[in-house]
VOGU-3710 file (C-alpha; in Angstrom, 3 decimals, decimal comma):
1> xxxxxxxxxx> 0,138/0,266/-0,009  1,187/3,163/-0,908  1,529/6,633/0,462  2,094/10,312/-0,857  2,925/13,319/0,890  1,768/16,617/-0,715  3,207/19,577/0,414  0,838/23,324/0,710  0,482/25,077/-2,691  0,082/29,220/-3,193
11> xxxxxxxxxx> -2,332/29,140/-5,794  -3,861/26,262/-8,348  -3,983/27,394/-11,332  -4,259/26,289/-15,114  -6,285/24,789/-17,923  -7,680/20,730/-16,998  -9,063/17,805/-18,962  -10,192/15,314/-16,176  -10,460/11,769/-17,392  -14,196/10,698/-19,322
21> xxxxxxxxxx> -17,201/9,697/-17,026  -17,309/6,575/-14,766  -20,911/6,034/-14,476  -21,396/7,289/-18,936  -18,575/4,748/-19,712  -19,430/1,803/-17,803  -23,085/2,025/-19,386  -21,490/2,493/-22,457  -20,133/-0,849/-22,937  -22,495/-3,018/-21,179
31> xxxxxxxxxx> -25,183/-1,400/-23,595  -22,928/-1,464/-26,864  -22,629/-5,176/-25,769  -26,029/-5,934/-26,453  -27,145/-3,894/-28,617  -26,499/-4,402/-32,359  -23,905/-3,912/-34,546  -20,583/-1,948/-33,754  -20,589/1,048/-30,888  -17,764/3,416/-30,562
41> xxxxxxxxxx> -17,045/5,155/-27,836  -14,465/7,707/-27,452  -13,469/9,698/-23,805  -13,988/6,147/-22,297  -12,419/6,452/-18,371  -9,455/3,786/-18,663  -9,479/3,508/-14,886  -10,293/-0,227/-12,943  -13,285/0,015/-12,266  -14,401/0,710/-15,766
51> xxxxxxxxxx> -11,872/-2,163/-17,343  -13,338/-4,655/-14,413  -17,072/-4,132/-16,889  -15,138/-4,094/-19,675  -13,358/-7,448/-18,758  -16,785/-8,396/-17,490  -18,143/-8,119/-21,556  -14,984/-9,861/-23,110  -15,691/-12,923/-20,463  -18,887/-13,663/-22,078
61> xxxxxxxxxx> -17,366/-13,080/-26,118  -18,360/-10,000/-26,870  -15,053/-8,695/-28,633  -13,551/-4,692/-27,622  -11,240/-3,576/-29,404  -9,342/-0,561/-27,736  -6,695/1,470/-29,537  -5,463/4,315/-27,312  -8,351/6,278/-28,547  -11,849/5,070/-29,840
71> xxxxxxxxxx> -13,077/1,994/-27,944  -15,001/-0,396/-29,923  -17,845/-2,678/-28,788  -18,944/-5,164/-31,167  -22,361/-5,611/-29,468  -24,277/-9,217/-29,295  -27,717/-8,519/-29,588  -30,336/-9,203/-27,153  -29,138/-12,535/-26,591  -26,237/-13,243/-27,937
81> xxxxxxxxxx> -23,589/-13,331/-24,685  -22,294/-16,408/-23,352  -21,751/-17,964/-20,735  -18,153/-17,053/-19,089  -15,680/-20,517/-17,715  -14,878/-18,343/-14,811  -15,864/-15,811/-12,413  -16,038/-12,919/-13,147  -13,996/-10,408/-10,877  -15,964/-6,587/-10,645
91> xxxxxxxxxx> -12,570/-5,887/-8,412  -13,521/-2,781/-6,472  -16,342/-1,810/-8,789  -20,149/-1,656/-6,781  -21,743/-0,163/-10,274  -20,370/-3,420/-12,465  -21,637/-6,140/-9,234  -24,866/-4,318/-9,172  -26,355/-3,645/-13,008  -24,097/-6,685/-14,582
101> xxxxxxxxxx> -26,671/-8,414/-11,370  -29,169/-7,074/-13,249  -28,188/-7,812/-16,481  -27,543/-11,456/-15,549  -29,923/-11,997/-14,453  -31,940/-11,998/-17,250  -29,936/-14,431/-19,158  -30,094/-17,737/-19,818  -26,526/-19,105/-18,669  -25,053/-19,086/-15,123
111> xxxxxxxxxx> -22,606/-16,998/-14,085  -21,325/-15,430/-10,820  -19,842/-11,999/-9,541  -16,992/-11,216/-6,961  -14,799/-8,223/-6,282  -12,644/-7,322/-4,009  -12,371/-7,091/0,116  -13,958/-3,920/0,008  -16,825/-5,024/-2,489  -17,804/-7,799/-0,752
121> xxxxxxxxxx> -18,617/-6,741/1,938  -20,976/-4,012/0,109  -24,854/-4,446/0,535  -26,317/-6,197/-2,250  -29,623/-7,108/-0,898  -31,376/-3,562/-2,235  -30,602/-4,810/-6,294  -31,161/-9,258/-5,551  -34,630/-8,461/-3,613  -36,398/-6,353/-6,460
131> xxxxxxxxxx> -34,606/-8,625/-9,317  -35,976/-11,835/-7,749  -39,223/-10,007/-7,616  -38,943/-10,351/-10,920  -37,962/-14,057/-11,218  -34,536/-14,001/-10,909  -32,422/-16,575/-9,053  -29,537/-15,177/-6,718  -27,708/-16,674/-4,580  -24,688/-15,527/-2,186
141> xxxxxxxxxx> -23,165/-14,869/1,265  -25,620/-13,762/3,903  -28,644/-14,765/2,095  -27,774/-12,945/-0,926  -26,477/-10,011/0,486  -23,012/-9,897/-0,100  -21,363/-10,873/-2,999  -19,917/-13,710/-4,148  -23,268/-13,370/-5,711  -24,016/-16,783/-8,346
151> xxxxxxxxxx> -26,908/-16,223/-10,701  -29,235/-18,798/-12,291  -30,078/-16,548/-15,717  -33,888/-16,882/-17,237  -37,213/-15,488/-17,822  -38,329/-12,470/-16,225  -41,473/-11,489/-15,199  -41,931/-6,863/-15,120  -42,835/-5,400/-11,756  -43,521/-2,225/-10,592
161> xxxxxxxxxx> -41,165/-1,321/-7,819  -41,063/1,142/-5,134  -37,316/1,044/-4,191  -36,586/2,385/-0,582  -33,583/4,310/-1,663  -32,465/7,077/-4,237  -29,732/4,956/-5,899  -29,320/4,649/-9,944  -27,201/1,249/-9,610  -30,474/-0,122/-8,231
171> xxxxxxxxxx> -32,495/1,710/-10,477  -29,493/0,729/-13,926  -29,737/-2,602/-12,652  -33,510/-3,070/-12,408  -33,751/-1,510/-15,730  -31,094/-3,492/-17,538  -33,317/-6,325/-16,133  -36,505/-5,384/-17,211  -35,472/-5,548/-21,028  -35,268/-9,080/-20,619
181> xxxxxxxxxx> -38,633/-9,126/-18,897  -41,919/-9,487/-19,995  -44,532/-6,083/-20,020  -43,427/-2,966/-18,760  -40,675/-2,703/-15,378  -41,238/0,567/-13,480  -38,983/1,900/-10,503  -40,323/4,996/-8,834  -37,000/6,523/-6,479  -38,093/8,635/-3,106
191> xxxxxxxxxx> -35,568/11,057/-5,114  -34,606/11,088/-8,704  -30,992/9,477/-8,948  -28,736/9,967/-11,367  -30,378/9,188/-14,978  -27,443/8,471/-16,808  -28,946/4,931/-18,066  -32,481/6,744/-19,036  -30,954/9,084/-21,543  -28,244/6,157/-22,866
201> xxxxxxxxxx> -31,300/3,803/-23,555  -33,068/6,521/-25,314  -29,815/6,856/-27,021  -29,624/3,206/-27,680  -33,334/3,161/-28,944  -34,583/1,535/-25,732  -38,821/2,157/-25,584  -39,814/3,802/-22,224  -41,125/6,663/-20,592  -39,276/8,772/-17,791
211> xxxxxxxxxx> -41,773/10,210/-14,988  -41,178/11,935/-11,706  -39,009/10,354/-9,791  -39,161/6,587/-12,302  -38,666/5,224/-15,080  -40,591/2,755/-17,044  -38,807/0,133/-19,516  -40,629/-2,130/-21,375  -38,779/-5,849/-22,697  -38,152/-7,164/-26,147
221> xxxxxxxxxx> -36,754/-4,513/-27,947  -33,839/-4,489/-28,853  -31,093/-1,582/-29,085  -29,107/-0,199/-32,058  -24,984/0,346/-31,747  -24,175/4,193/-31,193  -21,737/6,924/-31,219  -20,453/8,382/-27,725  -18,497/10,617/-26,796  -18,118/10,455/-22,580
231> xxxxxxxxxx> -17,341/13,752/-21,139  -15,687/15,002/-18,027  -16,604/13,574/-15,319  -18,031/15,701/-12,889  -17,026/13,469/-9,409  -13,085/13,763/-10,667  -14,119/17,635/-11,210  -15,231/17,694/-7,611  -12,217/17,520/-6,844  -10,085/20,495/-8,134
241> xxxxxxxxxx> -13,244/22,696/-8,257  -13,036/22,292/-4,553  -8,958/23,075/-4,443  -9,048/26,018/-6,111  -12,362/27,982/-3,666  -10,014/27,461/-0,957  -6,701/27,619/-2,267  -5,758/31,569/-2,173  -4,772/33,186/-6,042  -6,579/30,269/-7,616
251> xxxxxxxxxx> -8,813/30,648/-10,784  -9,000/27,328/-12,784  -10,581/26,533/-15,843  -12,314/22,449/-16,198  -12,735/21,637/-20,222  -15,539/19,627/-21,259  -17,237/18,048/-17,689  -20,322/16,927/-17,754  -23,540/18,375/-16,040  -26,330/16,447/-15,750
261> xxxxxxxxxx> -28,647/17,657/-13,600  -28,579/14,790/-11,799  -24,927/15,220/-11,220  -24,307/18,899/-10,529  -25,616/18,782/-6,468  -21,703/19,907/-5,893  -21,871/23,161/-8,441  -25,330/24,190/-6,078  -23,600/23,407/-2,646  -20,415/24,606/-3,153
271> xxxxxxxxxx> -22,021/27,624/-5,064  -24,593/27,893/-1,213  -21,458/28,190/0,577  -20,176/31,549/-2,008  -17,673/29,487/-4,066  -17,850/31,350/-7,395  -18,050/28,968/-10,207  -19,121/29,933/-13,888  -20,667/27,225/-16,294  -18,730/28,469/-19,621
281> xxxxxxxxxx> -19,422/27,021/-23,423  -22,352/24,218/-22,486  -24,166/22,815/-24,716  -25,040/19,257/-25,632  -22,891/15,861/-26,760  -24,306/12,381/-27,697  -27,065/13,246/-25,137  -25,846/14,530/-22,517  -25,223/18,342/-20,715  -21,452/19,255/-21,505
291> xxxxxxxxxx> -19,492/22,847/-20,407  -16,603/23,473/-19,130  -16,247/25,283/-15,639  -14,119/28,396/-14,707  -13,776/28,287/-10,479  -11,537/31,107/-8,764  -10,388/30,986/-5,062  -13,514/31,790/-2,730  -14,188/32,894/0,787  -16,390/29,404/1,779
301> xxxxxxxxxx> -18,945/29,984/4,417  -20,584/27,422/6,315  -24,259/26,252/5,199  -26,818/22,830/5,920  -27,444/20,148/3,460  -30,336/18,107/3,149  -32,761/16,549/1,547  -33,246/16,785/-2,255  -29,773/18,355/-3,587  -27,632/15,537/-1,680
311> xxxxxxxxxx> -28,606/12,472/-4,251  -27,313/14,878/-6,468  -23,773/15,012/-5,007  -23,648/11,976/-3,192  -20,231/11,101/-4,796  -18,497/14,269/-4,283  -19,499/14,557/-0,333  -15,977/13,664/0,462  -15,033/16,516/-1,348  -17,250/18,799/0,517
321> xxxxxxxxxx> -16,293/17,852/3,628  -12,888/19,757/2,538  -14,988/22,456/1,577  -17,153/22,276/4,232  -13,888/21,978/6,897  -11,975/25,199/4,886  -15,631/27,453/5,439  -16,222/29,783/8,214  -19,047/28,234/10,610  -20,540/24,968/11,357
331> xxxxxxxxxx> -21,719/23,140/8,295  -24,466/20,347/8,494  -25,074/18,004/5,989  -28,623/15,690/7,197  -29,879/12,643/5,086  -27,110/11,454/3,843  -26,985/7,580/5,589  -26,409/6,256/1,615  -22,400/7,337/2,747  -22,149/5,019/4,827
341> xxxxxxxxxx> -22,476/1,931/2,124  -20,101/3,096/-0,244  -16,481/1,726/-0,759  -15,753/2,985/2,854  -18,304/4,393/5,690  -17,523/7,564/3,827  -18,988/9,842/7,646  -16,776/8,117/9,878  -13,893/8,094/7,516  -14,438/11,676/6,760
351> xxxxxxxxxx> -14,399/12,835/10,628  -11,593/10,458/11,409  -9,817/11,871/9,300  -10,473/15,568/9,419  -9,825/14,888/13,511  -6,681/14,192/12,731  -6,160/17,594/10,941  -7,140/19,503/13,497  -10,868/20,394/12,103  -14,019/19,413/15,379
361> xxxxxxxxxx> -16,987/16,798/13,489  -19,421/15,278/14,996  -21,233/12,198/13,663  -24,677/11,708/13,199  -26,250/8,699/11,778  -27,846/10,239/8,682  -24,010/12,822/8,141  -22,232/14,762/10,298  -21,206/18,841/11,723  -18,066/20,350/10,484
371> xxxxxxxxxx> -16,782/23,047/11,835  -14,802/24,871/10,230  -11,120/25,732/10,728  -8,485/28,765/9,123  -6,070/26,634/8,711  -6,390/22,218/8,669  -3,313/21,025/10,204  -0,665/18,524/8,399  -0,364/14,819/9,835  -0,824/11,589/8,304
381> xxxxxxxxxx> -4,479/10,543/7,053  -5,593/7,141/5,811  -8,441/6,483/2,635  -9,615/3,001/4,193  -8,928/1,472/0,420  -11,493/4,653/-1,087  -9,941/6,368/-4,183  -12,369/9,387/-3,430  -10,766/9,210/0,238  -8,040/9,434/-0,914
391> xxxxxxxxxx> -8,383/12,505/-3,374  -10,019/14,653/-0,852  -7,395/14,489/1,499  -4,943/15,463/-1,325  -7,140/18,664/-1,683  -7,491/19,049/2,135  -3,322/19,070/1,673  -2,377/22,165/-0,608  -4,657/24,781/2,794  -2,308/22,634/5,405
401> xxxxxxxxxx> 0,549/23,366/7,925  3,512/21,680/6,869  1,768/19,118/4,809  -0,049/15,755/4,596  0,818/12,155/4,460  -2,366/9,974/2,787  -1,594/6,447/3,234  -2,952/4,195/1,130  -3,557/5,739/-2,484  -3,165/2,876/-5,259
411> xxxxxxxxxx> -7,036/3,221/-4,671  -6,793/6,450/-6,931  -6,664/4,377/-9,808  -10,068/2,652/-9,567  -11,548/5,502/-10,898  -9,038/8,761/-11,878  -5,271/7,687/-12,539  -4,200/10,304/-13,573  -5,274/12,906/-10,068  -1,583/13,100/-9,162
421> xxxxxxxxx> 0,538/14,004/-11,851  -2,648/16,432/-12,784  -2,730/17,989/-8,831  1,194/18,700/-9,293  0,768/19,843/-12,433  -2,058/22,972/-11,033  -1,115/23,230/-7,207  2,121/26,587/-7,697  3,920/26,294/-4,875
//
């Protein structure tokens, strides 16, 4: 497990491009594999999570070519996948294992999904339960609630599902299963989660209707391969947005970032804290809103964060915690219980690390209270094997006293392999 020490920065300046959106990259491979014809993808994120998805479909007989610029997926149609000869390893990717569970539930073969030590601890009941209602036969540890998952695919029935959580992974798993179900499958959430699946289903020609906080998918419709351009991932841009906001004298332009409204909670939250953030050159690419994001250093103030904005920023909360640690006053976070079941318990992990850095933090079941400090202490902190924790603490280092050592940073490769060189590029010393 490698560690890195990052020193304080005098400013954060320049123009950067962050890697392609992880969620869109996953879905481009999945839908491309079961479509008819060739799907070409530019801007594909070559992080470990997305490569796990690519390897899974190669194991099921899908030809996928990658020349470093473009990924070409030779679709096999809805029913053209083949039974894998071995267990499929999803690594650290919750998106891979949960969405694949939905897709494989409708196949006419047997498959087994597993992952690393962290993924095998994450809850799978949230997808296994609705899929079982559709007729899926799925077995796993702890009565099917933990991976490895063994799936005996077959015929599925359409259902109407009221999800107790707002989760794009749950919704997408059911939508993928719905492609193979007899009839119309619907999913409704408490609040709308990210809608990349809905947009990409429509792009590939699936038959679906979107309604308030939900979606309906009709089974049996064949998909057609597409040309996809993946925008930069706003979850990756979030670290640099916070870095520029909290470091004095900063001005940073992040080009070609996806600004899907179901993902821009991070921008709304940071603007509410007083962050100077501008969207420029707004446009639409492959069915997704895209813009350049200009960020200038700002004096942030504490706010209360809760309600419908939370699922729109759920992956960005480690970075938001760093912004709160540098804001004036006490920031409260509520309705964020979902953070407890990410790659690690992100509430506990960020609370533990911020306290090490001299920031007073109080945890509660669904969030935390963070009292901002003028400057963070230095020291050694722990990623807990979570890529977003590691990158957020790296950003905190820029405004620390004497630098911060982050332990176990290999996990960053799951989503942002070029993160540390890019941070070094923009951080003035």
